[in-house]
VEXPADREN-991147 format. One record per residue: residue in one letter; x, y, z of N, C-alpha, C in turn. Coordinates in steps of 0.02 Angstrom, whole numbers, padded with zeros to 5 digits, always signed. Each point is the difference from the previous one (the first is absolute). Layout:
N
AXYZXYZXYZ/...
% end
This chain:
380
M+00613+00146-00466+00039-00017+00059+00037-00066-00009/A-00029-00044-00040+00031-00066-00009+00068+00004-00034/A+00015+00056-00034+00064+00007-00034+00057+00014+00048/Y-00015+00015+00063+00051+00019+00048+00011-00055+00051/S+00058+00002+00032+00015-00048+00052+00000+00038+00067/F-00056-00006+00036-00007+00033+00065+00000-00053+00055/P+00028+00016+00057+00036+00061+00018+00070+00001-00028/T+00028+00060-00007+00066+00007-00030+00056-00008+00050/A-00014+00013+00065+00051-00009+00052-00032-00029+00063/P-00022-00062-00003-00035-00029+00058+00047-00009+00059/G-00028+00009+00060+00039-00009+00060-00006-00070+00028/E+00027-00010+00059+00001-00066+00031-00070-00025+00014/Q-00046+00045+00019-00068-00022+00016-00035-00028-00061/F+00010+00031-00057-00029-00026-00062+00032-00068-00018/A+00065-00005+00010+00035-00063-00014-00026-00055+00047/D-00013+00017+00062-00028-00049+00047-00069-00022-00022/F-00041+00047-00024-00065-00018-00025+00006-00049-00059/L+00046+00013-00045+00009-00044-00058+00023-00070+00022/R+00041-00003+00052+00021-00066+00025-00060-00039+00027/R-00044+00033+00037-00059-00034+00026-00047-00019-00057/S-00006+00044-00050-00041-00016-00058+00026-00061-00036/E+00065-00005-00007+00031-00057-00034-00012-00065+00040/Q+00001+00005+00067-00012-00059+00042-00067-00033-00014/I-00051+00040-00015-00067-00028-00008-00022-00003-00072/K+00044+00016-00046-00019+00008-00070-00037-00060-00028/D+00022-00061+00016-00029-00060-00029-00044-00039+00050/E-00017+00032+00056-00041-00034+00050-00074-00004-00021/R-00032-00053+00021-00074-00005-00009-00031+00026+00065/L-00008+00066+00003-00020+00032+00062-00067-00025+00026/A-00048-00005-00043-00067-00020+00022-00002-00071+00027/A+00050-00041-00017+00001-00069+00025+00011-00003+00075/A+00023+00054+00030+00010+00002+00072-00067+00007+00037/I-00054+00017-00035-00066+00010+00030-00040-00065-00007/P-00025-00028+00056-00041-00061-00004-00059+00008-00048/R-00015-00053-00036-00050+00003-00052-00070+00017+00026/E-00015-00020+00063-00067+00013+00026-00014+00075+00008/Y+00052+00041+00002-00010+00072+00007-00023+00032-00065/F+00001-00038-00054-00022+00026-00065-00075-00013-00011/T-00033-00035+00045-00069-00019-00010-00048+00053+00026/P-00042+00029-00042-00047+00051+00024-00060-00031+00035/T-00027+00035+00049-00061-00019+00035-00050+00057-00013/L-00051-00014-00038-00044+00053-00025-00032+00040+00056/W-00024-00033+00053-00035+00036+00052+00045+00050+00036/R+00065-00016+00005+00046+00047+00033+00010+00062-00044/G+00004-00010-00065+00005+00057-00045-00063+00043+00002/L-00058-00033-00001-00064+00037+00002-00008+00038+00066/L+00025-00029+00054-00003+00036+00064+00041+00065-00003/G+00060-00004-00028+00040+00060-00008-00034+00051-00045/F-00031-00023-00053-00037+00042-00047-00057+00036+00037/A-00037-00037+00042-00056+00029+00037+00024+00050+00052/V+00054-00015+00035+00027+00045+00051+00019+00067-00031/S+00034-00002-00056+00023+00062-00031-00059+00041-00028/W-00049-00034-00030-00059+00037-00023-00038+00031+00059/A-00004-00037+00056-00034+00027+00059+00037+00062+00027/L+00066-00003+00000+00039+00057+00024-00009+00061-00046/Y+00003-00012-00064-00007+00054-00049-00070+00031+00003/L-00052-00042-00006-00068+00027-00001-00021+00026+00068/G+00024-00033+00054-00017+00024+00067+00026+00070+00013/A+00061+00014-00023+00028+00068+00009-00040+00051-00040/I-00022-00018-00060-00038+00047-00041-00069+00013+00030/V-00033-00052+00024-00065+00009+00033+00008+00043+00063/A+00053-00012+00037+00012+00040+00061+00009+00074-00017/M+00034+00014-00056+00009+00070-00020-00068+00033-00016/A-00046-00039-00027-00066+00027-00017-00038+00024+00062/Y+00016-00029+00057-00036+00018+00062+00043+00041+00049/C+00062+00013-00019+00044+00035+00045-00001+00075-00014/P-00014+00043+00049-00004+00072-00013+00067+00036+00009/Y+00053-00036+00018+00064+00032+00017+00053-00017-00052/W+00026+00051-00033+00048-00013-00054+00065-00032+00024/P+00026+00015+00062+00061-00035+00020-00010-00076+00004/V-00060-00021+00019-00014-00072+00001-00004-00027-00071/D-00025+00042-00046-00002-00021-00070+00070-00016-00026/V+00049+00039+00020+00069-00013-00022+00023-00069+00024/L-00013-00015+00063+00017-00065+00027-00037-00056-00037/L-00063+00012-00015-00039-00051-00036+00025-00009-00072/L+00025+00053-00030+00030-00007-00067+00062-00044+00002/V+00040+00007+00053+00058-00044+00007-00023-00073+00006/V-00054-00010+00038-00027-00068+00008-00028-00026-00066/A-00036+00043-00036-00026-00020-00065+00056-00018-00048/G+00054+00041+00001+00058-00015-00042+00031-00067+00019/L+00002-00015+00065+00027-00064+00021-00044-00058-00024/G-00066+00010+00004-00045-00051-00027+00009-00009-00075/G+00006+00056-00036+00012-00004-00072+00066-00033-00017/W+00051+00014+00040+00065-00032-00011-00004-00075+00016/G-00038-00018+00053-00010-00071+00013-00034-00035-00057/L-00049+00034-00031-00033-00029-00058+00049-00008-00058/H+00043+00049-00009+00051-00007-00052+00044-00061+00014/C+00016-00011+00064+00043-00058+00016-00036-00065-00015/I-00067-00002+00008-00038-00059-00021+00003-00007-00075/G-00011+00056-00036+00006-00002-00073+00070-00021-00022/H+00049+00018+00039+00070-00020-00012+00006-00076-00001/D-00030-00034+00049+00000-00073+00000-00037-00027-00061/C-00056+00031-00017-00038-00023-00059+00042+00006-00063/G+00039+00054-00005+00042+00010-00059+00054-00053-00007/H+00022-00028+00056+00051-00052-00002-00030-00070+00000/G-00067-00005+00000-00032-00065+00000+00004-00036+00066/S+00016+00036+00054+00008-00032+00065-00062+00007+00044/F-00051+00035-00024-00062+00007+00038-00041-00064-00005/S-00003-00028-00060-00041-00059-00013+00031-00039-00058/R-00018-00063-00004+00022-00040-00058-00041+00016-00062/S-00055+00036+00009-00044+00017-00056+00021+00067-00031/R+00015-00001-00063+00017+00063-00035-00059+00048+00000/R-00060-00026-00007-00059+00043-00002-00010+00034+00067/I+00006-00036+00055-00007+00030+00066+00054+00052+00011/N+00061-00015-00019+00054+00049+00007-00015+00064-00038/T-00027-00007-00060-00015+00060-00040-00057+00040+00031/V-00053-00033+00021-00058+00035+00028+00019+00035+00066/I+00031-00037+00046+00019+00029+00065+00053+00053-00010/G+00046-00011-00046+00052+00049-00014-00029+00065-00026/Q-00048-00004-00046-00030+00061-00026-00041+00037+00052/L-00037-00038+00041-00039+00031+00054+00046+00033+00051/S+00057-00030+00013+00047+00027+00049+00032+00064-00023/L+00009+00008-00065+00033+00059-00027-00049+00056-00019/L-00064-00011+00010-00049+00052-00019+00009+00065+00039/P+00017-00001+00065+00010+00065+00034+00055+00042-00031/L+00046-00032-00036+00053+00038-00035-00018+00013-00073/L-00057-00025-00022-00017+00002-00072+00057-00028-00042/Y+00027-00055+00023+00058-00029-00035-00023-00063-00037/P+00001+00000-00066-00017-00061-00037+00047-00057+00020/F-00030-00055+00022+00038-00055+00031+00057-00025-00044/H-00014-00014-00062+00051-00030-00043+00055+00050-00018/A-00018+00064-00004+00052+00050-00012+00050+00000+00058/W-00027+00001+00061+00046-00003+00058+00038-00066+00001/R-00034-00056-00013+00033-00065+00004+00059-00005-00048/H-00009+00021-00061+00054-00007-00049+00058+00047+00016/V-00014+00062+00020+00054+00045+00018+00038-00025+00062/H-00038-00025+00049+00032-00024+00061+00044-00060-00014/N-00021-00043-00045+00042-00058-00016+00065+00021-00034/L-00001+00056-00035+00063+00027-00026+00048+00019+00056/H-00028+00029+00054+00041+00016+00058+00030-00063+00031/H-00040-00052+00006+00026-00063+00028+00054-00031-00044/S-00008+00007-00064+00049-00030-00046+00066+00039-00001/H+00000+00063+00022+00059+00043-00007+00013+00042+00062/T-00013-00027+00060+00005+00039+00061+00069+00033+00008/N+00000+00066+00006+00061+00041+00008+00047-00004-00060/N-00027-00018-00058+00038+00006-00062-00008+00072-00023/L+00055+00036-00005-00002+00072-00015-00032+00014-00067/E+00005-00046-00046-00025+00011-00067-00072-00025-00010/L-00022-00050+00039-00062-00034-00016-00053+00000+00055/D+00019+00014+00062-00050+00000+00054-00050+00057-00012/T-00062-00012+00021-00052+00051-00009-00014+00039+00064/D+00032-00018+00056-00016+00030+00065+00058+00041+00029/W-00009+00064+00011+00043+00041+00042+00074+00001-00020/K+00016-00016-00061+00072-00001-00018+00025+00072-00006/P+00059+00014+00029+00029+00067-00006+00032+00008-00068/M+00010+00061-00021+00034+00012-00064+00065+00037+00012/P+00048-00007-00044+00062+00039+00006-00013+00074-00009/A+00039+00041+00034-00010+00073-00002+00007+00026-00072/D+00046-00027-00039+00009+00024-00068-00062-00011-00043/L-00033-00056+00010-00062-00014-00037-00054+00048+00022/Y-00004+00014+00064-00049+00047+00028+00008+00069-00032/E+00062+00023-00008+00013+00066-00028-00023+00006-00073/R-00004-00056-00035-00020+00002-00071-00076-00006-00009/M-00037-00009+00054-00073-00008-00004-00034+00068-00008/P-00060+00002-00028-00039+00063-00002-00014+00023+00072/W-00013+00065+00007-00009+00027+00068-00057-00032+00037/W-00056-00017-00035-00057-00029+00034+00015-00071+00025/S+00042-00036-00038+00019-00067+00022+00047+00004+00060/R+00045+00051-00001+00043+00009+00059-00040+00018+00061/L-00050+00044-00009-00042+00020+00056-00037-00060+00029/L-00027-00042-00044-00036-00060+00023+00047-00047+00037/Y+00059-00013-00028+00047-00045+00032+00022+00026+00068/K+00016+00064+00003+00022+00029+00063-00055-00001+00053/G-00062+00013-00021-00055-00002+00047-00011-00070+00028/I+00001-00050-00043-00012-00069+00022+00056-00024+00046/R+00061+00024-00011+00055-00022+00042+00005+00040+00065/T-00039+00053+00007+00005+00042+00060-00070+00012+00030/W-00026+00062-00005-00061+00019+00035-00061-00039-00024/G+00000-00023-00063-00058-00035-00027+00008-00075-00002/F+00043-00028+00043+00013-00072+00000-00065-00039+00011/W-00048+00029+00037-00063-00034+00015-00042-00012-00062/G+00015+00036-00055-00037-00008-00061+00037-00038-00054/G+00055-00034+00018+00039-00035-00050-00040-00051-00038/T-00044-00037+00035-00039-00051-00035-00057+00030-00040/I-00018+00062+00013-00049+00034-00043+00030+00009-00070/N+00064+00018-00001+00034+00005-00065+00005-00068-00034/Y+00013-00052+00039+00002-00069-00024-00067-00017-00033/W-00055+00018+00035-00068-00011-00026-00011+00040-00064/R+00023+00063+00000-00010+00045-00058+00034-00029-00063/V+00058-00029+00009+00040-00022-00057-00028-00064-00031/S-00024-00047+00041-00014-00066-00026-00072-00025+00008/A-00040+00031+00043-00065-00031+00016-00048-00003-00058/F-00004+00053-00041-00050+00004-00053+00032+00004-00069/R+00058-00031-00007+00036+00002-00064+00016-00070-00024/P-00045-00034-00034+00016-00067-00025+00063-00001-00043/S+00014+00055-00035+00059+00003-00044+00065-00002+00040/F-00003+00011+00066+00059-00003+00043+00029-00070+00002/F-00042-00050-00014+00020-00070+00010+00020-00032-00066/P+00054-00039+00000+00029-00023-00063-00036-00058-00033/K-00038-00040+00037-00030-00060-00029-00074+00009-00012/R-00025-00033-00053-00070+00006-00018-00046-00026+00056/E+00019-00056+00032-00041-00028+00053-00005+00049+00059/M+00056+00033+00015+00000+00050+00054-00048+00057-00017/R+00003+00024-00060-00043+00056-00020-00073-00020+00003/R-00015-00062-00019-00069-00024+00003-00024-00003+00073/D+00042-00027+00044-00017-00003+00072-00013+00070+00027/V+00045+00047-00017-00004+00068+00027-00064+00033-00024/R-00018-00008-00062-00062+00031-00026-00061-00026+00039/R-00002-00065+00014-00056-00028+00039-00004+00032+00069/S+00058+00007+00032+00001+00030+00067-00020+00074-00002/I+00022+00034-00052-00019+00071-00006-00076+00007-00006/W-00031-00042-00041-00072+00004-00008-00036-00016+00065/A+00027-00046+00039-00031-00017+00065+00003+00061+00047/V+00057+00034+00002+00007+00059+00043-00045+00056-00024/L-00003+00011-00065-00042+00054-00027-00074-00014+00014/A-00020-00063-00006-00071-00016+00013-00018+00012+00073/C+00043-00021+00046-00014+00011+00071+00001+00075+00016/S+00048+00035-00029+00005+00073+00013-00060+00037-00027/A-00026-00021-00057-00057+00033-00031-00063-00006+00042/V-00004-00052+00040-00057-00009+00045+00012+00034+00067/Y+00059-00013+00030+00012+00021+00069+00012+00075+00007/L+00044+00028-00042+00019+00070+00010-00058+00049-00013/P-00039-00007-00054-00058+00045-00007-00050-00007+00057/A-00011-00062+00023-00046-00011+00056+00025+00033+00063/L+00065-00007+00013+00030+00032+00059-00005+00076-00004/G+00014+00027-00059-00005+00072-00009-00072+00026+00008/Y-00047-00038-00027-00071+00020+00005-00023+00000+00072/L+00020-00051+00039-00024-00007+00068+00037+00044+00050/T+00064+00014-00013+00041+00034+00050+00031+00065-00025/G-00006+00014-00065+00028+00062-00027+00076-00003-00008/L+00028+00057-00016+00073+00003-00011+00039-00016+00064/R-00027+00021+00057+00034-00016+00063+00004-00075+00010/G-00054-00035-00017+00000-00073+00006+00050-00032-00046/L+00004+00023-00063+00049-00027-00047+00071+00010+00026/L+00012+00057+00030+00066+00015+00027+00015-00043+00061/L-00047-00001+00048+00013-00030+00065-00007-00076-00001/Y-00046-00025-00041-00015-00072+00001+00033-00039-00056/F+00028+00036-00049+00036-00036-00053+00070+00027-00013/L+00006+00064-00018+00065+00025-00023+00053-00001+00055/L-00016+00024+00060+00049+00001+00054+00018-00071+00023/P-00048-00047+00008+00021-00069+00014+00044-00029-00055/W-00013+00017-00062+00042-00022-00057+00072+00025+00010/I+00007+00064+00018+00066+00030+00011+00034-00032+00060/F-00037-00010+00054+00031-00029+00060+00019-00073-00011/T-00038-00036-00040+00020-00069-00018+00065+00001-00039/H+00005+00046-00048+00062+00006-00038+00059+00019+00046/A-00014+00040+00051+00054+00019+00046+00027-00062+00036/W-00044-00043+00025+00023-00063+00030+00039-00042-00051/F-00026-00004-00060+00030-00037-00055+00071+00027-00013/S+00006+00065-00007+00063+00031-00017+00052-00009+00056/V-00020+00014+00061+00047-00004+00056+00026-00071+00007/T-00045-00049-00003+00020-00070+00010+00049-00023-00054/T-00016+00012-00062+00044-00024-00054+00065+00038-00003/L-00002+00066+00014+00062+00039+00001+00048-00027+00053/M-00025-00014+00059+00044-00023+00054+00026-00071-00012/H-00040-00042-00032+00024-00067-00015+00060+00000-00046/H+00002+00047-00046+00050-00003-00053+00048+00059-00002/S+00005+00037+00056+00046+00056+00002+00038-00001+00066/A+00065-00004-00004+00044+00005+00059+00068+00019-00027/S+00038+00037+00040+00063+00026-00025+00050-00055-00016/D-00008-00059+00031+00048-00054-00012-00031-00056-00042/V-00055+00014-00035-00029-00048-00047+00007+00029-00070/P+00043-00029-00042+00012+00031-00066-00054-00018-00050/Y-00011+00045-00047-00032-00018-00063+00057-00020-00047/L-00013-00049-00043+00054-00031-00039-00015+00003-00074/T+00051+00014-00039-00007-00008-00072-00002-00075-00016/S-00021-00016-00060-00007-00071-00018+00067-00036+00003/E+00055+00037-00004+00066-00029+00005+00010-00036+00067/H-00028+00028+00054+00010-00027+00067-00062-00034+00029/W-00058+00012-00030-00062-00024+00029-00009-00074-00013/T-00026-00036+00050-00020-00070-00008-00069-00009+00030/K-00036-00050-00023-00068-00012+00025+00000-00015+00075/N+00047-00041+00022-00001-00019+00070+00019+00058+00046/A+00043+00044-00023+00015+00059+00040-00063+00043+00005/G-00036+00008-00055-00062+00038+00001-00052-00029+00046/R+00001-00065+00007-00050-00033+00043+00018+00002+00074/L+00064-00009+00016+00019-00011+00070+00037+00059+00032/L+00039+00037-00037+00047+00048+00030-00022+00073-00005/L-00050+00016-00040-00012+00069-00017-00065+00029+00029/T-00029-00035+00048-00061+00022+00032+00013+00010+00074/T-00029+00053+00029+00003+00010+00072-00068-00015+00030/D-00002-00047+00047-00061-00017+00035-00004+00040+00065/Y-00062+00018+00019-00010+00040+00061-00041-00039+00051/R+00021+00007+00062-00037-00032+00055-00057+00046+00020/Y-00061-00017-00020-00059+00039+00016-00028-00022+00068/P-00036+00044+00034-00042-00023+00056-00049-00053-00025/R-00020-00044+00044-00043-00056-00021-00064+00023-00034/W-00031+00052+00027-00064+00023-00029+00010+00026-00071/L+00057+00034-00012+00013+00026-00067+00019-00056-00048/L+00037-00048+00025+00017-00059-00040-00063-00036-00022/Y-00048-00006+00046-00063-00034-00016-00041+00039-00052/L-00005+00065+00010-00042+00040-00045+00031+00012-00068/T+00066-00010-00006+00033+00006-00065+00017-00069-00029/H-00026-00052+00031+00006-00068-00027+00072-00020-00014/N+00043+00015+00050+00071-00022-00001+00039+00028-00059/I-00020+00058-00026+00035+00027-00058+00072+00018+00016/S+00015+00012+00065+00068+00019+00019+00046-00060+00002/V-00027-00061-00003+00042-00060-00005+00013-00009-00074/H+00043+00043-00026+00003+00011-00072+00053-00043-00036/T+00052-00018+00036+00052-00041-00033-00028-00068-00018/A-00035-00032+00047-00029-00066-00015-00048+00005-00059/H-00036+00056-00004-00045+00010-00056+00038+00005-00066/H+00057+00035+00000+00039+00005-00062+00031-00066-00019/V+00020-00039+00049+00029-00066-00015-00054-00046-00027/A-00059+00002+00029-00053-00047-00018-00068+00036-00003/P-00015+00036-00054-00064+00036-00006-00062-00042+00008/P+00001-00067-00016-00062-00039+00009-00017-00016+00072/V+00042+00018+00049-00016-00013+00070-00054+00049+00023/P-00057-00024+00026-00053+00046+00024+00024+00042+00059/F-00031+00057+00009+00024+00049+00050+00003-00029+00071/Y-00046-00045+00018-00002-00027+00068+00054-00052+00013/H+00035-00023-00053+00056-00046+00009+00068+00036-00005/L+00000+00064-00015+00064+00034-00011+00046+00001+00061/P-00025+00012+00061+00047-00001+00057+00036-00067+00008/K-00036-00056-00011+00033-00065+00006+00049-00011-00058/A-00019+00024-00059+00046-00005-00058+00063+00041+00013/Q-00008+00058+00031+00057+00043+00016+00048-00035+00049/E-00028-00033+00050+00042-00035+00048+00039-00056-00033/A-00032-00034-00047+00035-00053-00037+00058+00028-00040/L-00009+00058-00031+00054+00032-00037+00056+00022+00046/K-00016+00025+00059+00051+00021+00047+00044-00059+00021/Q-00031-00057+00009+00039-00058+00019+00043-00025-00057/A-00026+00004-00061+00037-00024-00058+00056+00047-00021/Y-00012+00065+00009+00048+00051-00023+00013+00050+00056/P+00036-00022+00052+00010+00044+00059+00036+00064-00019/G-00027+00057+00024+00031+00064-00011-00016+00032-00066/M-00037-00034-00043-00013+00028-00067-00062+00045-00002/I-00046-00008+00048-00063+00037-00002+00007+00064+00041/R-00019+00055-00029+00004+00066+00033-00065+00014+00038/E+00007+00014+00064-00058+00018+00041+00018+00059+00044/R-00050+00042+00013+00011+00056+00044-00067+00021+00031/E+00004+00038+00054-00061+00026+00032-00030+00054-00045/I-00067+00002+00000-00034+00053-00038+00016+00068+00033/S+00016+00050-00040+00023+00063+00027-00017+00057-00048/L-00036+00050+00026-00013+00059-00040+00064+00038-00013/N+00048-00005+00044+00064+00033-00010+00035-00028-00063/H-00006-00065-00010+00030-00031-00059-00034+00026-00063/L-00067+00006+00001-00036+00028-00058+00024+00071-00013/W+00007+00040+00052+00023+00069-00008+00069+00001-00032/C+00044-00044+00021+00067-00001-00028+00000-00020-00073/I-00046-00044-00019-00005-00020-00071-00019+00059-00043/V-00053+00036+00020-00023+00055-00043+00046+00061+00006/R+00039+00004+00052+00046+00056+00008+00065-00009-00039/R+00022-00063-00010+00066-00010-00028+00006-00047-00059/L-00043-00051-00006+00010-00052-00051-00036+00020-00064/H+00036+00038-00043-00033+00031-00057+00026-00024-00067/F+00065+00001-00011+00029-00020-00064+00040-00065+00007/Y+00004-00037-00055+00046-00057-00004+00070+00027-00010/D+00045-00021+00043+00070+00023-00004+00038-00047-00047/T+00016+00024-00059+00034-00043-00050+00071-00018+00021/T+00026+00033+00051+00068-00016+00023-00001-00058+00050/S-00043+00005+00051+00000-00051+00053-00051-00055-00009/G-00053+00013-00040-00054-00048-00007-00055+00009+00051/Y+00006+00051+00043-00051+00012+00051-00037+00066-00015/Y+00001+00049+00045-00042+00059-00008+00040+00065+00009/T-00026+00053-00031+00017+00068+00019-00065+00037+00014/D+00005+00059+00032-00060+00041+00009-00005+00050-00058/F-00048+00045+00003-00010+00046-00055+00056+00052-00007/T+00042+00006+00051+00058+00045-00006+00060-00037-00027/R-00009-00063-00020+00052-00044-00028+00051-00024+00053/V-00018+00007+00063+00043-00025+00054-00011-00075+00009/P+00052-00041-00005-00009-00073+00008-00024-00016+00071/V-00044-00049+00004-00025-00025+00064+00040-00063+00018/T+00036+00002+00055+00039-00058+00021-00047-00057+00017/P+00008-00059-00030-00045-00056+00014-00003-00016+00074/G-00062-00007+00025-00011-00019+00069-00001+00057+00049/T+00001+00063-00024+00003+00056+00047-00060+00047-00006/E-00054-00022-00031-00055+00047-00008-00035+00014+00066/D+00008-00044+00049-00031+00012+00065+00050+00031+00048/H+00028+00057-00021+00045+00040+00042+00059-00041+00024/G+00030-00037-00047+00061-00035+00016-00010-00071+00024/G-00063-00022+00008-00012-00068+00022+00000-00048-00058/T-00005-00064+00015-00005-00050-00052-00068+00003-00031/S-00006-00028-00060-00063+00007-00036-00050-00054+00017/A+00019-00048+00040-00046-00052+00019+00020-00027+00067/T-00044-00038+00030+00015-00027+00066-00015-00074-00001/G+00032-00034+00047-00016-00070+00009+00027-00045-00054/E-00039-00050-00017+00022-00054-00044+00026+00025-00066/G-00032+00051-00028+00017+00021-00067+00068+00032-00006/E+00032+00023+00055+00064+00034-00006+00060-00043+00017/R-00011-00060+00024+00057-00043+00016+00026-00031-00064/R+00063+00003-00011+00029-00032-00059+00000-00075+00009/P-00020-00038-00051-00003-00072+00007+00070-00030+00004/E+00008-00049+00044+00064-00035+00005+00001-00059-00048/R-00058-00025-00016-00003-00055-00049-00067+00002-00035/L-00004-00033-00056-00062-00003-00038-00020-00072-00009/R-00056-00018+00028-00024-00068-00006-00025-00011-00071/A+00017-00055-00030-00024-00015-00067-00075-00013+00002/A-00036+00032-00044-00072-00012-00003-00014-00069-00029/P-00053-00032+00022-00016-00066-00028-00020+00005-00073/
% end
């Protein structure tokens, strides 16, 4: 893909995006965030860790005593939310924002990712690749669309997998992410990375060798399904939906290296969602995602204040919108291929998606994120 210059016929919206990208190209974005917001407070992180474990385990224990399967479905959603909250704690550990201690970050991070059987360092290194190349069409590891011509040249099973993840199987997108990188030290280019990943793999295997046989012995196959496998799937569903919506919108382009810049990847290419307060609390502010991309070392409990600082420094640059299942439906219904002509999307029928119209003709964001900036304050 790097041999080509995409898009081949960009429109005014793409040109406007490039102008905004150029405005912030040399800015020190993180300098707009007060330094005190970078300081972790261990007890606040541990409280979030405890809340998510309580939610996850509480839902599983409740299923053990609940005789009604419709209630079990609701409890699986709750268990998945608890598991996703734990992943969000592990997310802070992976960025070193949970604690100043590397050892604490590693231990809490690995414990947080156990419900997903995800080796901590494998996830950490892959996720850092996403941060280094957010919405880079060639290098990002998360949810990047492919051109239709490339799709047509893939084997049938790869096409089936891609089509499923972009449509009916979107909830399992991160399962594929886990399949590709979680237990493959050879996936990582550096020796230190491979060493870290092997240690994490052994930790996961050791815990699994104790817990899963014991669970199977005490509860049988039904217990393995209901108390482990289905919560694992529901946690991945929360994981997949959240990350897909953060990085997919009809008016947010993926960029070839020719047009991509680090600051655009940090500030302009993420969509933040306004969650209800209870959901924001249980997901540890994961939806305040732009501030996180600008400054990954900021702990989750300081992200809302960091976001406000960025809004003041860069008015109109941050994309925000209300959380909406309709928006998720529009993503999986239409945003399928990278359109090499416009730089945005086409669907599986190769029909171009007009930027900003995936919500039945409405704009793709609301509030602060959609106002065009009249001026750009120089960052300190």
